[in-house]
C-alpha positions, 0 to 999 in steps of 0.5 A: 892845644895844650897851651891854649886857655881855656875858651873864656866865654864858656858858661860852666853851669850851661855846659854842665847842664847840656851833659847832665841834661840828657838823662832826660832826653836818651831813648832808654833814660827818659821815661824812668827820668820823666816818672821820677820828676812827675813822682817828685812834682806830686810829692811836693804839691802834697807837701804844700796842701798839707802845710795849708790844711795845718795852717788853717787848722792852727786858726780853727784851733785858737780860735776855738780856744779864744772863745772857749768853744770845747765843742770847736776845740775837739772838731779841730782836734778830730781834723788832727790824724788825717792831717798828720798822716798826709803830712808824713806820707808826703815828706815820706814819699818825697824823700824816697823819690828824691833819692831815687832821682839823685841816684839814677841821675847821678848813675847817668853822669857818671857812666856818661863821662866815666865812659867817655873818660876811658873810652879811646884811651882817653884817660891815657892821652889826657895826661899828655895834653894837660897838667892843670887838671888834676885828679879826674877820678876825683872828679868822676866819682866825688865832683858828680856826686856833689854836683847832682845831689845837692841839685836835686834837693836844692832844686825841690827847694826852690820849686816848693819855695816858689809854690809855698810863697804864692800859696801862703801870700794868697793866705795873708792878703785874705786873713791879715787884710790892709794896714791904715798908717795915720801921719798927722791928718793923713791916712794911708791905706796898704793893701796885704801889707803882711805880704808886702812886708815878707816880699820886702824883708826877704829881698833885703836878708837875699841881697845881704846874703848874696854880697857876703856870699859871692866870694865863696864859690872860688874858695870852695872851688879852691878849696876841693882843688888843693883837696884832690891834690892832697888825696893825689900825694897820699895815693901816690905815697902809698904806691910807691910805699916801698921804694920810698922805704928802701931809700929812707925817704920818709922825712922828704915825703912828710915834708912834702905831705905837711906841705900838701895839707897846709895848703888844704888849712890855709884854703878852708881858713880862707872859707871860715872866715867867710863863712864867718861874716855869712853867718853874721847875716844868716844868724841875724835874720834867724833872730828877726825871723820869728819876731817881725810877724808878731810885731806886724800884727800885733796893732792890728790884733790889739785894736780888735781887727783880727782874732787869735786864731788868724794871729796864729795863721797869719804869723805862720804864713808870714813864716812861710812866706819869708822862709820861702823867698829867702830860701837863696839866703838859706842855701847860699853855702850849698849852692856855692859848694854845688857850683864848685863842683859843677866847675870840676866836673866841667873842667874835665868835660872841657879837656875831653872835648878839647882832646877829640876836637883836637884829634879831629883837628890833626886828622890829616897829619895823624899817624894812619893805622891800617891793615898790610896786605901781606903778613908783615908788619909795615911801618912806613914814613913814620914820624912821632912828635910830643904833643907840643909838636917837638919831633922825637922819631923822624920818618922811620919806615921799616918791615917786620916779617911774620914770626920776627923777633925784633929787638929795638934799642937806642939811647935813652930818651931816643923815642923807643918807648914812643914807638911801642905806643904808636904801635899800641895806638895810644900816641896820635901825634905824628905822621906816616902809617902802621900797618898790621896784618889783618885778623892778627891778635896783638898783645902788649907787655909793659915793665909793670904789668896791669893785674886787676882785681879778681882771682888768679884765674881771671888775671892770667885770662885778662882782658878776656876773662870769660874765655873758656879755657881748661885748667891744666893749660893754665897750672902748665903755664904757671909751672913753665913760667915759674909760677908753679906754686900758685897753681893751687890759688888759682881760684884765690881772690886776693890782692895780687897787684900788692901781693905779687912782687916785680919779677912775680908779676913779670912771669904773670904776664909771660903766663897770660902770653902762653894761655892767649898765644896772640899772633903779635906780641910787644914788649917794653922792659919785660923781664927788667925786674928778673935775674938772667936765669929767668930771663933767659928761661922766659926768652926762651918760650920764643923759641918754643912754645911762642915760636910762631909769634911775632916779637917786638921788645925794647930792652937794654939789658945784655943777652937780649940780642941772643934771643932776636933776629933783627935789631932796630936802632933807634940814633938821636938826632936833633930833628928826630931820631934817625932808624936803622935795621939790621939782622942780628946772627945767632950765637954759637951758644944759642945754636948749641942750645937750640940743637940740644933742646931738639935732641932732648925733644926726640928723646922724649 
């Protein structure tokens, strides 16, 4: 599935609208969507009506000036304040309704795509399926905005242009009348010649803009891709700042960032070159825009066929019609940028659809997750494979009794972490079954525990941040895990992910376990950042406070076997790692320590 090219007949725009237009169809959003749409259309019509009113006012005013009719001038002036108020209200109302529609539509699309991406660990599995899809978070946060906000403005502009063109073309038809052209002894009558001229002029200008601007779509899309890659590189640099600084990798990172930004600059230069060509067409149109209607109406005025007020009205109407008809010319660059964002959003949607379709198609061969009939964890005939089909673990069967402490070992690349992901339900590629006792809570402790933004209290309770836990329990857990100095900062909201060291983060993960008391604990190199004494103190929790929990852990460090009673070994083989299980005898040191702790508890 990862190597298959996207469907060649897929229409990016059609697929995008299939997702985006659900804002008008969903039960919980459609009334608001249609209400905002109706309000936008009302103010578009009101704005056009105001423009028509001002156009007619121009004729009244300039006719009165031409006749030196003082009474007529004052009468026309009296109509000006209500026209200005009507125009201001219609424009302001349109701006407010437009922004509300943009915000609510973007909210709907963002929630839909982000929810789709996050649900069922798609954000995790997507990284295994495709490498060509860069920065999905940027596509959701930025490209979704750029796909919605300009779209609303462009749609309003297009509707307004259509209404304006139809309205002012009728004015041209009525006021300008026909033109007579004499060629020798033949007189040709051109009915509504100003309206015809406006249409022809707009058609020529639009065709020129289309031919020169068409390559811009691909160039803008490529530019956005390079910008996303550059941001991802900078984010990677920030997230690994300490490691890079410790090994003095500044020069290499500067070179890598320079190369990425060089690709951004190259993409922008191609856009600048193409926009220079487009600007030539647009500026030529801008220079001719006010001149053409004057040249066309001037002969009729000089012949006495129209008044000065009619000239002003016709020129304004011609400009309005022409501006409406060349809407495509004025907005081609924005259309290109908008479609580039639409394409990036739809690429993410396409990958999410492919992920879901692949999951359905693989339903017969995927790992079956279920509930066991007893209190043990049963792994039966489990085979794990990469998304490309290569087998990692072959035909593994093992039972883990309740309360057992199991260590998973094996050389690097034998599939230990993949087995952990399968237990977490994050790895669907393979076959066989994993059955866990019903009703038992499971906690996963990775090598680098996740610390969300918020207070230390919410971090210790994560992901059940609203769970009621008394303060003594939380302080006791911090002290037991060597973090007693943080007990006064339980309600401090800080960037804990940056402040705490790797070892402190792992201690926080153990403190979570003491507070939440899960039934099953799965750890992957969860003590790798701790010294041996700290590791001994924390793993000792599984002989005391967490003794009833089932422990499944992956680790390489010496001394780990002393805290486990069962060892699962993965041995790499060409056809997939082979799994063996054997008990681990308790060392004399561990027996002595257990007896000493028991004596201390009795003395207390």
